[in-house]
C-alpha positions, -999 to 999 in steps of 0.1 A, spaced: 274 30 103 274 13 135 291 -25 148 257 -39 142 251 -31 106 293 -34 99 291 -70 106 261 -82 87 263 -88 47 232 -69 44 232 -32 40 200 -27 28 161 -38 44 133 -34 19 100 -31 34 63 -32 20 36 -11 38 8 -27 35 7 -57 59 40 -56 73 36 -20 82 3 -11 89 -28 -25 83 -47 -13 55 -77 -33 54 -104 -10 61 -90 16 40 -90 -5 9 -120 -27 13 -138 5 17 -125 16 -15 -136 -7 -28 -168 -13 -24 -173 22 -31 -158 13 -63 -183 -12 -74 -209 5 -59 -209 29 -81 -199 6 -111 -237 -9 -101 -222 -44 -91 -249 -57 -68 -229 -89 -62 -199 -82 -35 -181 -109 -20 -184 -104 21 -140 -112 18 -127 -91 -3 -87 -94 18 -78 -117 -6 -78 -79 -31 -51 -66 -3 -11 -68 -16 -13 -81 -58 -22 -50 -80 -58 -35 -78 -66 -37 -115 -60 -77 -109 -90 -73 -86 -111 -53 -102 -112 -79 -136 -121 -106 -108 -148 -85 -87 -161 -67 -121 -160 -101 -145 -138 -79 -169 -106 -67 -184 -121 -40 -208 -103 -8 -200 -125 16 -193 -149 -3 -175 -118 -11 -151 -109 25 -157 -140 40 -139 -134 8 -111 -99 27 -101 -112 65 -107 -140 55 -82 -117 36 -62 -90 65 -56 -115 92 -52 -122 79 -19 -89 65 -13 -69 93 -19 -94 115 8 -108 88 29 -95 51 22 -55 58 30 -61 75 63 -81 43 75 -51 20 85 -37 15 112 -1 12 122 12 -17 141 19 -20 173 56 -12 182 69 -1 142 84 31 147 102 15 179 110 -16 157 129 10 126 139 35 147 164 2 160 172 -6 128 184 23 113 201 25 148 221 -6 137 231 8 105 207 -5 78 194 13 56 156 9 50 139 10 19 100 7 16 89 -8 -19 53 -14 -29 32 -20 -55 6 6 -38 15 40 -58 38 61 -45 21 91 -42 -4 74 -15 27 51 0 46 87 6 10 104 21 7 73 43 44 71 56 40 111 65 9 105 79 26 79 109 63 94 106 76 69 95 89 88 66 117 96 84 131 65 86 139 55 49 164 65 30 141 59 -2 103 52 -8 91 31 -45 59 22 -55 39 24 -82 26 51 -106 -9 61 -111 -9 52 -149 -2 12 -135 38 13 -138 56 -11 -118 24 -24 -108 39 -58 -103 
């Protein structure tokens, strides 16, 4: 371990994905619109930024004004239909993230990703941007909804 990390009481750093390493706005909002269109929801707010971060199921409860499990599962299925093929790549990495992660790793810190995004997608996004190499482990929710919060 480098001298820098040895002098700090902190040895591990948890980082989020959306809004920390990458800007997912276009992908997430486009997929939400796709899902709402598939549900024939006509009134879609122009601003969907508030949906980025919290568990998606909670955002859909608000957007479709329902907590009906069948309808919410349909919204999630439609969202993931687009997200898994297009939406996760409509994402841009913030400038200098690679250099920052590299510096932290070289300083001896262990880096972990902790996101409410499904782990399977988080891994694919980190691989796409070649950031997976910096992380000791990647933690996220499951597609079943476990660890959403």
